[in-house]
Backbone as a printed PyTorch tensor [residue, N CA C, xyz], in Angstrom:
tensor([[[ -6.2310,  17.2010,  15.7600],
         [ -7.3040,  16.9260,  16.7330],
         [ -6.9540,  17.7080,  18.0200]],

        [[ -7.9890,  18.2670,  18.6110],
         [ -7.8200,  19.0290,  19.8350],
         [ -7.2090,  18.1780,  20.9270]],

        [[ -6.0410,  18.5860,  21.4380],
         [ -5.2900,  17.7590,  22.4140],
         [ -6.0450,  17.5740,  23.7020]],

        [[ -6.6440,  18.6450,  24.2150],
         [ -7.3670,  18.5430,  25.4920],
         [ -8.5980,  17.6270,  25.3520]],

        [[ -9.2600,  17.7520,  24.2480],
         [-10.4400,  16.8980,  23.9930],
         [-10.0400,  15.4090,  23.9710]],

        [[ -8.9020,  15.0810,  23.4070],
         [ -8.4580,  13.7240,  23.3290],
         [ -7.9730,  13.1580,  24.6540]],

        [[ -7.7470,  14.0450,  25.6210],
         [ -7.2980,  13.5910,  26.9330],
         [ -8.3930,  13.2060,  27.8750]],

        [[ -9.6370,  13.5970,  27.5580],
         [-10.7580,  13.2900,  28.4750],
         [-11.1060,  11.8130,  28.3520]],

        [[-11.8050,  11.2600,  29.3380],
         [-12.1560,   9.8200,  29.2830],
         [-12.9040,   9.4970,  28.0000]],

        [[-12.6150,   8.3010,  27.4670],
         [-13.1900,   7.8440,  26.1960],
         [-14.7160,   7.9250,  26.1970]],

        [[-15.3220,   7.4890,  27.2940],
         [-16.7860,   7.4450,  27.3940],
         [-17.3660,   8.8430,  27.2570]],

        [[-16.7510,   9.8300,  27.8780],
         [-17.2040,  11.2250,  27.8090],
         [-16.9420,  11.7650,  26.4220]],

        [[-15.8310,  11.4440,  25.8310],
         [-15.4900,  11.8910,  24.4860],
         [-16.5090,  11.3700,  23.4970]],

        [[-16.8570,  10.1050,  23.6370],
         [-17.8210,   9.4950,  22.6930],
         [-19.2430,  10.1250,  22.8400]],

        [[-19.5990,  10.4960,  24.0770],
         [-20.8780,  11.1420,  24.2520],
         [-20.9210,  12.4760,  23.5030]],

        [[-19.8260,  13.2290,  23.5920],
         [-19.7450,  14.5440,  22.8810],
         [-19.7970,  14.3250,  21.3670]],

        [[-19.0320,  13.3460,  20.9070],
         [-18.9710,  13.0840,  19.4470],
         [-20.3580,  12.6540,  18.9620]],

        [[-21.0030,  11.7340,  19.6310],
         [-22.3380,  11.2560,  19.2150],
         [-23.3410,  12.3880,  19.2100]],

        [[-23.3470,  13.2010,  20.2350],
         [-24.2800,  14.3580,  20.3240],
         [-24.0380,  15.3420,  19.2300]],

        [[-22.7620,  15.6300,  18.9510],
         [-22.4170,  16.6220,  17.9330],
         [-22.7600,  16.1080,  16.5240]],

        [[-22.4100,  14.8390,  16.2720],
         [-22.7470,  14.2700,  14.9590],
         [-24.2800,  14.3260,  14.7190]],

        [[-25.0470,  13.9380,  15.6940],
         [-26.4960,  13.9350,  15.5780],
         [-26.9900,  15.3490,  15.3020]],

        [[-26.5270,  16.2930,  16.0500],
         [-27.0440,  17.6900,  15.9000],
         [-26.6500,  18.3190,  14.5310]],

        [[-25.3820,  18.1850,  14.1670],
         [-24.9380,  18.7480,  12.8980],
         [-25.5970,  18.0370,  11.7210]],

        [[-25.7740,  16.7240,  11.8000],
         [-26.3540,  15.9620,  10.7170],
         [-27.8490,  16.2580,  10.5860]],

        [[-28.5100,  16.4400,  11.6800],
         [-29.9590,  16.6440,  11.6830],
         [-30.3390,  18.0910,  11.3340]],

        [[-29.5680,  19.0580,  11.8760],
         [-29.9600,  20.4580,  11.7650],
         [-29.0870,  21.2500,  10.7740]],

        [[-27.9500,  20.6870,  10.3750],
         [-27.0150,  21.4200,   9.5470],
         [-26.1240,  22.3110,  10.4240]],

        [[-25.0500,  22.7880,   9.8570],
         [-24.1010,  23.5920,  10.6540],
         [-24.7330,  24.8590,  11.1840]],

        [[-25.3630,  25.6520,  10.3150],
         [-25.9100,  26.9140,  10.7050],
         [-26.9530,  26.8300,  11.8160]],

        [[-27.8050,  25.8380,  11.7560],
         [-28.8850,  25.6940,  12.7320],
         [-28.5350,  24.8040,  13.9180]],

        [[-27.3700,  24.1980,  13.8990],
         [-26.9720,  23.3360,  15.0020],
         [-26.8420,  24.1780,  16.2950]],

        [[-27.2820,  23.6670,  17.4130],
         [-27.2850,  24.3630,  18.6850],
         [-26.3180,  23.6880,  19.6740]],

        [[-25.3170,  24.4420,  20.0830],
         [-24.3180,  23.8550,  20.9850],
         [-24.8940,  23.6190,  22.3750]],

        [[-26.0120,  24.3130,  22.7060],
         [-26.6440,  24.0290,  23.9940],
         [-27.2940,  22.6120,  23.9680]],

        [[-27.8850,  22.2620,  22.7880],
         [-28.4490,  20.9330,  22.6780],
         [-27.3960,  19.8790,  22.6470]],

        [[-26.2640,  20.1740,  22.0040],
         [-25.1410,  19.2220,  22.0200],
         [-24.6780,  18.9640,  23.4090]],

        [[-24.4730,  20.0130,  24.1830],
         [-24.0570,  19.8910,  25.5580],
         [-25.0800,  19.0730,  26.4010]],

        [[-26.3280,  19.3760,  26.2110],
         [-27.3780,  18.6890,  26.9530],
         [-27.4070,  17.2080,  26.6360]],

        [[-27.3710,  16.8850,  25.3490],
         [-27.3810,  15.4750,  24.9350],
         [-26.1180,  14.7210,  25.3300]],

        [[-25.0140,  15.4740,  25.4720],
         [-23.7700,  14.8390,  25.8770],
         [-23.6090,  14.8000,  27.3930]],

        [[-24.6180,  15.3620,  28.1120],
         [-24.6320,  15.3930,  29.5740],
         [-23.4300,  16.1310,  30.1670]],

        [[-23.1320,  17.2590,  29.5420],
         [-22.0770,  18.1630,  30.0490],
         [-22.5980,  19.5860,  29.9580]],

        [[-21.8900,  20.5300,  30.6110],
         [-22.2870,  21.9160,  30.5470],
         [-21.7240,  22.5570,  29.2550]],

        [[-22.3450,  23.6600,  28.8660],
         [-21.8320,  24.3960,  27.7570],
         [-20.4080,  24.8940,  28.0080]],

        [[-20.2070,  25.3110,  29.2460],
         [-18.8480,  25.7750,  29.6640],
         [-17.7830,  24.6760,  29.4740]],

        [[-18.1610,  23.4350,  29.8350],
         [-17.2470,  22.3080,  29.6330],
         [-16.9720,  22.0850,  28.1890]],

        [[-18.0400,  22.1690,  27.3450],
         [-17.8470,  21.9310,  25.9060],
         [-16.8020,  22.9100,  25.3310]],

        [[-16.9220,  24.1490,  25.7330],
         [-16.0010,  25.1620,  25.1730],
         [-14.6800,  25.2770,  25.9020]],

        [[-14.4520,  24.3370,  26.8280],
         [-13.1020,  24.1330,  27.3130],
         [-12.2800,  23.3220,  26.3210]],

        [[-12.9820,  22.4970,  25.5530],
         [-12.3220,  21.5870,  24.6220],
         [-12.2530,  22.2060,  23.1940]],

        [[-13.1490,  23.1130,  22.9140],
         [-13.2230,  23.6670,  21.5450],
         [-13.2840,  25.2180,  21.6000]],

        [[-12.6400,  25.8330,  20.6510],
         [-12.6010,  27.3150,  20.6350],
         [-13.9910,  27.9010,  20.3360]],

        [[-14.6970,  27.2500,  19.4650],
         [-15.9930,  27.7640,  19.0370],
         [-16.7250,  26.6200,  18.3240]],

        [[-17.9000,  26.9730,  17.7690],
         [-18.7270,  25.9960,  17.0500],
         [-17.9820,  25.4560,  15.8140]],

        [[-17.2930,  26.3120,  15.1090],
         [-16.5840,  25.8830,  13.9340],
         [-15.5060,  24.8930,  14.2520]],

        [[-14.7850,  25.1290,  15.3450],
         [-13.7150,  24.2490,  15.8140],
         [-14.3140,  22.8790,  16.1790]],

        [[-15.4480,  22.8860,  16.8220],
         [-16.1570,  21.6570,  17.1830],
         [-16.5360,  20.8780,  15.9390]],

        [[-17.1480,  21.5720,  14.9700],
         [-17.5600,  20.9440,  13.7300],
         [-16.4050,  20.2610,  12.9980]],

        [[-15.3390,  21.0060,  12.8440],
         [-14.1480,  20.5070,  12.1490],
         [-13.5510,  19.2900,  12.8450]],

        [[-13.5110,  19.4040,  14.1790],
         [-12.9260,  18.3050,  14.9690],
         [-13.7590,  17.0370,  14.7720]],

        [[-15.0540,  17.1900,  14.8130],
         [-15.9350,  16.0500,  14.6690],
         [-15.8300,  15.4360,  13.2360]],

        [[-15.7810,  16.2870,  12.2170],
         [-15.6270,  15.8220,  10.8570],
         [-14.3450,  15.0620,  10.6670]],

        [[-13.2680,  15.6060,  11.1970],
         [-11.9330,  14.9560,  11.0640],
         [-11.9000,  13.6320,  11.8340]],

        [[-12.5010,  13.6250,  12.9950],
         [-12.5310,  12.3880,  13.7880],
         [-13.3120,  11.3000,  13.0380]],

        [[-14.4520,  11.6320,  12.4790],
         [-15.2680,  10.6770,  11.7850],
         [-14.5930,  10.2190,  10.4720]],

        [[-13.8690,  11.1440,   9.8460],
         [-13.1740,  10.7820,   8.6230],
         [-12.0370,   9.7690,   8.9210]],

        [[-11.4400,   9.8990,  10.0700],
         [-10.3740,   8.9810,  10.4620],
         [-10.9300,   7.5510,  10.6470]],

        [[-12.1590,   7.5140,  11.2090],
         [-12.8280,   6.2010,  11.3890],
         [-13.1440,   5.5640,  10.0600]],

        [[-13.6320,   6.3680,   9.0940],
         [-13.9320,   5.8610,   7.7600],
         [-12.6440,   5.4270,   7.0410]],

        [[-11.5990,   6.2200,   7.1870],
         [-10.3160,   5.8770,   6.5760],
         [ -9.8150,   4.5210,   7.0770]],

        [[ -9.9360,   4.3310,   8.3830],
         [ -9.5060,   3.0850,   8.9790],
         [-10.3170,   1.9140,   8.4010]],

        [[-11.6140,   2.1120,   8.2190],
         [-12.4660,   1.0600,   7.6540],
         [-12.0210,   0.6880,   6.2510]],

        [[-11.6700,   1.6730,   5.4310],
         [-11.2490,   1.3990,   4.0640],
         [ -9.8380,   0.8230,   4.0330]],

        [[ -9.0180,   1.2080,   4.9950],
         [ -7.6480,   0.6340,   5.0920],
         [ -7.7250,  -0.8780,   5.2380]],

        [[ -8.7270,  -1.3710,   5.9820],
         [ -8.8610,  -2.8050,   6.1860],
         [ -9.0800,  -3.4940,   4.8870]],

        [[ -9.7190,  -2.8750,   3.9360],
         [ -9.9260,  -3.4660,   2.6200],
         [ -8.6760,  -3.3990,   1.7650]],

        [[ -8.0350,  -2.2510,   1.7530],
         [ -6.9140,  -2.0340,   0.8440],
         [ -5.6950,  -2.8410,   1.2230]],

        [[ -5.4330,  -3.0030,   2.5190],
         [ -4.2180,  -3.6930,   2.9430],
         [ -4.2380,  -5.1830,   2.5930]],

        [[ -5.4130,  -5.6910,   2.2190],
         [ -5.4710,  -7.1170,   1.8420],
         [ -4.8220,  -7.4260,   0.4920]],

        [[ -4.5530,  -6.3700,  -0.2630],
         [ -3.7830,  -6.4900,  -1.5320],
         [ -4.3780,  -7.4650,  -2.5340]],

        [[ -5.7080,  -7.3880,  -2.6680],
         [ -6.3930,  -8.1770,  -3.7030],
         [ -6.2100,  -7.5520,  -5.0830]],

        [[ -6.6800,  -8.2060,  -6.1130],
         [ -6.6800,  -7.6250,  -7.4610],
         [ -7.5860,  -6.3990,  -7.4590]],

        [[ -7.4310,  -5.5800,  -8.4750],
         [ -8.1410,  -4.3060,  -8.5310],
         [ -9.6440,  -4.4400,  -8.3850]],

        [[-10.2630,  -5.3060,  -9.1870],
         [-11.7180,  -5.3840,  -9.1660],
         [-12.2440,  -6.0850,  -7.8950]],

        [[-11.4650,  -6.9650,  -7.3010],
         [-11.8570,  -7.5580,  -6.0080],
         [-11.8080,  -6.4680,  -4.9190]],

        [[-10.7860,  -5.5730,  -4.9660],
         [-10.7110,  -4.4860,  -4.0380],
         [-11.8460,  -3.5190,  -4.2100]],

        [[-12.1900,  -3.1900,  -5.4690],
         [-13.3260,  -2.2930,  -5.7180],
         [-14.6510,  -2.9010,  -5.1970]],

        [[-14.8370,  -4.1920,  -5.4090],
         [-16.0380,  -4.8260,  -4.8980],
         [-16.1060,  -4.7220,  -3.3720]],

        [[-14.9960,  -4.9460,  -2.7060],
         [-14.9940,  -4.8280,  -1.2170],
         [-15.2160,  -3.4070,  -0.7790]],

        [[-14.6860,  -2.4160,  -1.5240],
         [-14.9420,  -1.0210,  -1.1670],
         [-16.4420,  -0.7090,  -1.3250]],

        [[-17.0680,  -1.1800,  -2.3810],
         [-18.4670,  -0.9490,  -2.6130],
         [-19.2970,  -1.5300,  -1.4760]],

        [[-18.9680,  -2.7230,  -1.0480],
         [-19.7360,  -3.3790,   0.0120],
         [-19.4760,  -2.6500,   1.3690]],

        [[-18.2470,  -2.1600,   1.5270],
         [-17.9130,  -1.4350,   2.7630],
         [-18.6950,  -0.1040,   2.7850]],

        [[-18.7830,   0.5390,   1.6450],
         [-19.5360,   1.8060,   1.5890],
         [-21.0050,   1.5810,   1.9880]],

        [[-21.6120,   0.5410,   1.4280],
         [-23.0080,   0.2480,   1.7850],
         [-23.1650,  -0.0340,   3.2570]],

        [[-22.2600,  -0.8450,   3.7820],
         [-22.3390,  -1.2190,   5.1860],
         [-22.1770,  -0.0030,   6.1140]],

        [[-21.1050,   0.7990,   5.8630],
         [-20.8460,   1.9570,   6.7280],
         [-21.9070,   3.0130,   6.5860]],

        [[-22.4670,   3.2130,   5.3840],
         [-23.4670,   4.2170,   5.1500],
         [-24.7850,   3.8290,   5.9250]],

        [[-25.0400,   2.5680,   5.9550],
         [-26.2400,   2.1330,   6.7250],
         [-26.0100,   2.2580,   8.2030]],

        [[-24.7910,   1.9300,   8.6470],
         [-24.4540,   1.9040,  10.0380],
         [-24.4060,   3.3020,  10.6450]],

        [[-23.7960,   4.2470,   9.9340],
         [-23.6130,   5.6010,  10.4190],
         [-24.0650,   6.6320,   9.4130]],

        [[-25.3260,   6.7110,   9.0800],
         [-25.8040,   7.6570,   8.0800],
         [-25.5420,   9.1120,   8.4520]],

        [[-25.5590,   9.4250,   9.7480],
         [-25.3300,  10.8040,  10.1730],
         [-23.8830,  11.2550,   9.8720]],

        [[-22.9630,  10.3420,   9.9230],
         [-21.5920,  10.6910,   9.5900],
         [-21.5170,  11.1270,   8.1360]],

        [[-22.2130,  10.4000,   7.2440],
         [-22.1860,  10.7490,   5.7970],
         [-22.8270,  12.1120,   5.6000]],

        [[-23.8750,  12.3730,   6.3780],
         [-24.5920,  13.6480,   6.2310],
         [-23.6710,  14.8100,   6.5670]],

        [[-22.6970,  14.5790,   7.4400],
         [-21.7400,  15.6590,   7.7780],
         [-20.9560,  16.0840,   6.5250]],

        [[-20.5820,  15.1210,   5.7220],
         [-19.8250,  15.4370,   4.5150],
         [-20.6700,  16.1950,   3.4870]],

        [[-21.9650,  15.8300,   3.4360],
         [-22.8860,  16.5460,   2.5530],
         [-23.0030,  17.9760,   3.0390]],

        [[-23.0510,  18.1940,   4.3710],
         [-23.1240,  19.5170,   4.9300],
         [-21.9060,  20.3410,   4.5580]],

        [[-20.7510,  19.7240,   4.4120],
         [-19.5260,  20.3910,   4.0360],
         [-19.6060,  21.0120,   2.6530]],

        [[-20.4830,  20.4760,   1.8270],
         [-20.5780,  20.9510,   0.4480],
         [-21.4140,  22.2160,   0.2770]],

        [[-22.0260,  22.6670,   1.3430],
         [-22.8700,  23.8280,   1.2580],
         [-21.9930,  25.0620,   0.9330]],

        [[-22.4310,  25.9350,   0.0150],
         [-21.6610,  27.1190,  -0.3650],
         [-21.3010,  28.0220,   0.8060]],

        [[-22.1520,  28.0560,   1.8210],
         [-21.8550,  28.8960,   2.9920],
         [-20.7600,  28.4070,   3.8580]],

        [[-20.2830,  27.1590,   3.5440],
         [-19.2370,  26.5800,   4.3660],
         [-17.8550,  26.6570,   3.6790]],

        [[-17.7310,  27.5180,   2.6810],
         [-16.5050,  27.5170,   1.9280],
         [-15.2750,  27.8220,   2.7550]],

        [[-15.3970,  28.6810,   3.7840],
         [-14.2530,  28.9650,   4.6130],
         [-13.8480,  27.7590,   5.4810]],

        [[-14.8710,  26.9580,   5.8340],
         [-14.5700,  25.7380,   6.6170],
         [-13.9780,  24.6510,   5.7320]],

        [[-14.5380,  24.5580,   4.5300],
         [-14.0730,  23.5470,   3.5780],
         [-12.6000,  23.6700,   3.2970]],

        [[-12.1360,  24.9060,   3.1300],
         [-10.7070,  25.1370,   2.8110],
         [ -9.8190,  24.5300,   3.8520]],

        [[-10.2800,  24.5470,   5.1140],
         [ -9.4470,  24.0240,   6.2270],
         [ -9.4200,  22.5030,   6.2390]],

        [[-10.4530,  21.8790,   5.7340],
         [-10.5770,  20.4320,   5.8880],
         [-10.3280,  19.6370,   4.6010]],

        [[-10.4830,  20.2710,   3.4480],
         [-10.5500,  19.5060,   2.2110],
         [ -9.2140,  18.7860,   1.9100]],

        [[ -8.0860,  19.4290,   2.1690],
         [ -6.8190,  18.7940,   1.8500],
         [ -6.6130,  17.4750,   2.6210]],

        [[ -6.9750,  17.5160,   3.8530],
         [ -6.8310,  16.3050,   4.7140],
         [ -7.8270,  15.2320,   4.3180]],

        [[ -9.1070,  15.6330,   4.1990],
         [-10.1500,  14.6670,   3.8970],
         [-10.0640,  14.0530,   2.5320]],

        [[ -9.8870,  14.9020,   1.5320],
         [ -9.8700,  14.4120,   0.1820],
         [ -8.4880,  13.9350,  -0.3050]],

        [[ -7.4780,  14.4550,   0.3210],
         [ -6.1010,  14.0510,   0.0050],
         [ -5.9210,  12.5700,   0.2100]],

        [[ -6.5260,  12.0580,   1.2980],
         [ -6.3970,  10.6380,   1.5950],
         [ -7.0650,   9.7960,   0.5310]],

        [[ -8.3200,  10.1800,   0.1360],
         [ -9.0570,   9.4530,  -0.8870],
         [ -8.2930,   9.4700,  -2.2460]],

        [[ -7.8090,  10.6410,  -2.5830],
         [ -7.0910,  10.7820,  -3.8430],
         [ -5.8660,   9.8630,  -3.8900]],

        [[ -5.1040,   9.8520,  -2.7900],
         [ -3.9260,   9.0180,  -2.7330],
         [ -4.2730,   7.5290,  -2.7880]],

        [[ -5.3380,   7.1690,  -2.0800],
         [ -5.7620,   5.7810,  -2.0410],
         [ -6.1790,   5.2680,  -3.4160]],

        [[ -7.0430,   6.0300,  -4.1010],
         [ -7.5480,   5.6100,  -5.4060],
         [ -6.4510,   5.6140,  -6.4470]],

        [[ -5.5670,   6.6050,  -6.4340],
         [ -4.4760,   6.6270,  -7.4050],
         [ -3.5750,   5.3920,  -7.1850]],

        [[ -3.4040,   4.9810,  -5.9340],
         [ -2.5560,   3.8710,  -5.6040],
         [ -3.1730,   2.5670,  -6.1610]],

        [[ -4.4640,   2.3530,  -5.9190],
         [ -5.0410,   1.0890,  -6.3830],
         [ -5.2320,   1.0430,  -7.8940]],

        [[ -5.4520,   2.2040,  -8.5060],
         [ -5.5330,   2.2700,  -9.9930],
         [ -4.1700,   1.9550, -10.5960]],

        [[ -3.1680,   2.5400, -10.0250],
         [ -1.7940,   2.2990, -10.4820],
         [ -1.4340,   0.8390, -10.3940]],

        [[ -1.8000,   0.2010,  -9.3030],
         [ -1.4980,  -1.2280,  -9.0780],
         [ -2.2910,  -2.0590, -10.0870]],

        [[ -3.4900,  -1.6240, -10.3770],
         [ -4.3110,  -2.3500, -11.4230],
         [ -3.6820,  -2.2800, -12.7810]],

        [[ -3.0810,  -1.1320, -13.0660],
         [ -2.3520,  -1.0040, -14.3530],
         [ -1.1340,  -1.9220, -14.3870]],

        [[ -0.4440,  -1.9970, -13.2570],
         [  0.7090,  -2.8920, -13.1680],
         [  0.3270,  -4.3570, -13.2920]],

        [[ -0.8820,  -4.6670, -12.7910],
         [ -1.3850,  -6.0490, -12.8770],
         [ -1.8470,  -6.3830, -14.3040]],

        [[ -1.9880,  -5.3600, -15.1650],
         [ -2.3970,  -5.5520, -16.5180],
         [ -3.8790,  -5.6600, -16.7380]],

        [[ -4.6730,  -5.3090, -15.6810],
         [ -6.1230,  -5.4540, -15.8160],
         [ -6.7940,  -4.1100, -16.1510]],

        [[ -6.0480,  -3.0190, -16.0080],
         [ -6.5940,  -1.6800, -16.3010],
         [ -5.8920,  -1.0730, -17.4820]],

        [[ -6.6370,  -0.2670, -18.2110],
         [ -6.1010,   0.4410, -19.3760],
         [ -4.9780,   1.3890, -18.9620]],

        [[ -3.9670,   1.5190, -19.8060],
         [ -2.8240,   2.3400, -19.5080],
         [ -2.9930,   3.8330, -19.8140]],

        [[ -4.0220,   4.1450, -20.5870],
         [ -4.1650,   5.5350, -21.0480],
         [ -5.0460,   6.3590, -20.1400]],

        [[ -5.4240,   5.8450, -18.9770],
         [ -6.2350,   6.6520, -18.0910],
         [ -5.3560,   7.5790, -17.2200]],

        [[ -5.8050,   8.7920, -17.0170],
         [ -5.1230,   9.7240, -16.1460],
         [ -5.4680,   9.3780, -14.6900]],

        [[ -4.4800,   9.0780, -13.9090],
         [ -4.7260,   8.6330, -12.5140],
         [ -5.5670,   9.6510, -11.7610]],

        [[ -5.2510,  10.9410, -11.9240],
         [ -5.9330,  11.9890, -11.1860],
         [ -7.4010,  12.0550, -11.5460]],

        [[ -7.6900,  12.0520, -12.8430],
         [ -9.0840,  12.1830, -13.2820],
         [ -9.9080,  10.9280, -12.9620]],

        [[ -9.2860,   9.7890, -13.2500],
         [-10.0230,   8.5150, -12.9880],
         [-10.2770,   8.3330, -11.5110]],

        [[ -9.3170,   8.7280, -10.6370],
         [ -9.5370,   8.6200,  -9.2070],
         [-10.6460,   9.5690,  -8.7740]],

        [[-10.7180,  10.7560,  -9.3890],
         [-11.7960,  11.7110,  -9.1080],
         [-13.1300,  11.1350,  -9.4770]],

        [[-13.2160,  10.5320, -10.6740],
         [-14.5010,   9.9560, -11.1250],
         [-14.9120,   8.7700, -10.2840]],

        [[-13.9410,   7.9770,  -9.8720],
         [-14.2370,   6.8310,  -9.0190],
         [-14.7590,   7.3170,  -7.6340]],

        [[-14.1200,   8.3450,  -7.0960],
         [-14.5410,   8.8910,  -5.8020],
         [-15.9480,   9.4570,  -5.9140]],

        [[-16.2660,  10.1030,  -7.0560],
         [-17.6420,  10.6240,  -7.1790],
         [-18.6850,   9.5390,  -7.2110]],

        [[-18.4000,   8.4340,  -7.8500],
         [-19.3030,   7.2870,  -7.8570],
         [-19.5200,   6.7830,  -6.3960]],

        [[-18.4260,   6.6090,  -5.6950],
         [-18.4870,   6.1310,  -4.3050],
         [-19.2580,   7.1100,  -3.4290]],

        [[-18.9560,   8.3810,  -3.6090],
         [-19.5660,   9.3890,  -2.7590],
         [-21.0690,   9.4460,  -2.9690]],

        [[-21.4970,   9.3780,  -4.2540],
         [-22.9160,   9.3790,  -4.5290],
         [-23.6280,   8.1650,  -3.9670]],

        [[-22.9650,   7.0330,  -3.9750],
         [-23.5080,   5.8070,  -3.3900],
         [-23.6900,   6.0200,  -1.8760]],

        [[-22.7320,   6.6050,  -1.2380],
         [-22.8540,   6.8970,   0.1990],
         [-24.0860,   7.7810,   0.4630]],

        [[-24.2340,   8.8520,  -0.2890],
         [-25.3550,   9.7360,  -0.1300],
         [-26.6840,   9.0330,  -0.3930]],

        [[-26.6790,   8.1360,  -1.3430],
         [-27.9070,   7.4310,  -1.7130],
         [-28.3970,   6.4450,  -0.6690]],

        [[-27.5280,   6.0760,   0.2410],
         [-27.9300,   5.2290,   1.3600],
         [-28.1560,   6.0290,   2.6650]],

        [[-27.7240,   7.2880,   2.6980],
         [-27.7220,   8.0140,   3.9400],
         [-28.6150,   9.2290,   3.9950]],

        [[-28.8320,   9.9010,   2.8660],
         [-29.4770,  11.2220,   2.9000],
         [-30.8280,  11.1620,   2.1740]],

        [[-31.8430,  11.7220,   2.8040],
         [-33.2240,  11.6230,   2.3670],
         [-33.4540,  11.9040,   0.8970]],

        [[-33.0150,  13.0660,   0.3820],
         [-33.2020,  13.3790,  -1.0070],
         [-32.5670,  12.3530,  -1.9540]],

        [[-31.3470,  11.9850,  -1.6350],
         [-30.5900,  11.0490,  -2.5170],
         [-31.1690,   9.6600,  -2.4170]],

        [[-31.7210,   9.2580,  -1.2770],
         [-32.3710,   7.9360,  -1.1600],
         [-33.5860,   7.8750,  -2.1180]],

        [[-34.4010,   8.9400,  -2.0700],
         [-35.6060,   8.9920,  -2.9280],
         [-35.1940,   9.0470,  -4.3740]],

        [[-34.1530,   9.7770,  -4.6910],
         [-33.6410,   9.8540,  -6.0710],
         [-33.2080,   8.4650,  -6.5660]],

        [[-32.5100,   7.7410,  -5.7050],
         [-32.0310,   6.3940,  -6.0430],
         [-33.2310,   5.5030,  -6.3790]],

        [[-34.3050,   5.6280,  -5.5830],
         [-35.4840,   4.8060,  -5.8280],
         [-36.1280,   5.0650,  -7.1680]],

        [[-36.1030,   6.3230,  -7.5930],
         [-36.6610,   6.6820,  -8.9080],
         [-35.8760,   5.9650,  -9.9950]],

        [[-34.6030,   5.9700,  -9.8940],
         [-33.7330,   5.3150, -10.9030],
         [-33.6970,   3.8110, -10.7840]],

        [[-33.6620,   3.2820,  -9.5550],
         [-33.4100,   1.8940,  -9.3550],
         [-34.6020,   1.0770,  -8.9340]],

        [[-35.7260,   1.7120,  -8.6000],
         [-36.9040,   1.0270,  -8.1610],
         [-37.0890,   1.1880,  -6.6380]],

        [[-38.3230,   1.0080,  -6.2040],
         [-38.6570,   1.2520,  -4.8030],
         [-37.8450,   0.4180,  -3.8500]],

        [[-37.4400,  -0.7450,  -4.2310],
         [-36.7480,  -1.7000,  -3.3460],
         [-35.2260,  -1.6950,  -3.5510]],

        [[-34.7070,  -0.7200,  -4.2800],
         [-33.2800,  -0.7380,  -4.6230],
         [-32.3390,  -0.7290,  -3.4360]],

        [[-32.7410,  -0.0600,  -2.3610],
         [-31.8430,   0.0240,  -1.2150],
         [-31.6960,  -1.2800,  -0.4540]],

        [[-32.4840,  -2.2580,  -0.8130],
         [-32.3800,  -3.5960,  -0.2180],
         [-31.7180,  -4.5820,  -1.1310]],

        [[-31.2330,  -4.1070,  -2.2560],
         [-30.6510,  -5.0090,  -3.2730],
         [-29.1340,  -4.7780,  -3.3860]],

        [[-28.4320,  -5.0940,  -2.3180],
         [-26.9820,  -4.8440,  -2.2890],
         [-26.2170,  -5.5480,  -3.3800]],

        [[-26.5660,  -6.7880,  -3.6140],
         [-25.7970,  -7.5850,  -4.5790],
         [-26.0020,  -6.9770,  -6.0080]],

        [[-27.1870,  -6.5450,  -6.2920],
         [-27.4800,  -5.9590,  -7.6060],
         [-26.6950,  -4.6280,  -7.7380]],

        [[-26.7000,  -3.8360,  -6.7150],
         [-25.9720,  -2.5550,  -6.7790],
         [-24.4760,  -2.7470,  -6.9880]],

        [[-23.9240,  -3.7180,  -6.2570],
         [-22.5340,  -3.9790,  -6.3820],
         [-22.1910,  -4.5440,  -7.7550]],

        [[-22.9990,  -5.4930,  -8.1990],
         [-22.8050,  -6.1470,  -9.5080],
         [-22.8150,  -5.1140, -10.6560]],

        [[-23.8510,  -4.2420, -10.6600],
         [-23.9920,  -3.2660, -11.7220],
         [-22.9410,  -2.1720, -11.6330]],

        [[-22.5590,  -1.8000, -10.4280],
         [-21.4980,  -0.7930, -10.2510],
         [-20.1910,  -1.3140, -10.7780]],

        [[-19.9250,  -2.6030, -10.4990],
         [-18.6780,  -3.1990, -11.0300],
         [-18.7050,  -3.2740, -12.5310]],

        [[-19.8290,  -3.5810, -13.1340],
         [-19.9310,  -3.5920, -14.5930],
         [-19.6410,  -2.2080, -15.1900]],

        [[-20.1610,  -1.2200, -14.5480],
         [-19.9540,   0.1620, -14.9910],
         [-18.4890,   0.5660, -14.9190]],

        [[-17.8620,   0.2050, -13.7760],
         [-16.4310,   0.5630, -13.5810],
         [-15.5720,  -0.2660, -14.5390]],

        [[-15.8590,  -1.4920, -14.7090],
         [-15.0700,  -2.3540, -15.6080],
         [-15.1350,  -1.8730, -17.0380]],

        [[-16.3190,  -1.3570, -17.4550],
         [-16.4440,  -0.8890, -18.8210],
         [-15.5630,   0.3360, -19.0790]],

        [[-15.2730,   1.0810, -18.0210],
         [-14.4330,   2.2970, -18.1640],
         [-12.9660,   2.0200, -17.9240]],

        [[-12.6600,   1.0690, -17.0400],
         [-11.2870,   0.8880, -16.5620],
         [-10.5550,  -0.2980, -17.2440]],

        [[-11.2620,  -1.2950, -17.6730],
         [-10.5950,  -2.5600, -18.1350],
         [ -9.7000,  -2.3200, -19.3230]],

        [[ -8.5870,  -3.0480, -19.2740],
         [ -7.6300,  -2.9780, -20.3990],
         [ -8.2400,  -3.6030, -21.6330]]])
C-alpha cells in the first residue's frame, strides 16, 4: 500500500477510495477518468498524483485496499472454527451480504479479468488469490480431519472449484449481466431468496465434498 496515501487523514483517504471505486466500477479501467475521481473526492488532480504514480498505481492500490477489507470480513467467519459445512454456510451468507453492500467493489474484480489488464493482473493475482487459495485449502483440510469430507479430493483443485462457485455468486449479486443471467436460471425473484440460494448451494457442495 502506498505509504504516503496511508498517512493522509482517514476522512480524505476514504473520499479518494470511494470516488475511485465508483469510477473504476462504473466506467472500467480504460475509460475511468482521474479528473472525475479527483473532483468527486474534492481534491485536485495534482494532489491525487502526489499519492499515486499513475492511474495503474491508483487502480492497484484501490483493488488491494478493498481486497483487504473483504479478507477481514471472511476472517471473522473462519476464526470461529465451526465445522466445515457451518463455515461454508456462513461464507455463503457473508458473500451475499457483502455483495449487496458493496457491489462496486466486486465489479473491480470483474474488471481485473479483462484480457487488456493482463499486465496489471500479474502484479495483483498472487496477493489477491493466494489468500483465497490458502483459506479454502485450510478449511477443506480441517474438514477432512473432522471426517466429514472425502479424503480423495485434491486440495488445490477443490479449493479452486469452491472459489469459482463463490466468485460467481458474488458477480450474480453485483454485476448487471450476471444478475440477469441468475434470474434466467433461478427465476425473477431469485436475488431475494437468500435462504434458498444458501440451502441449494450447500446441497451442491455437500454432494461433491461429503465423505
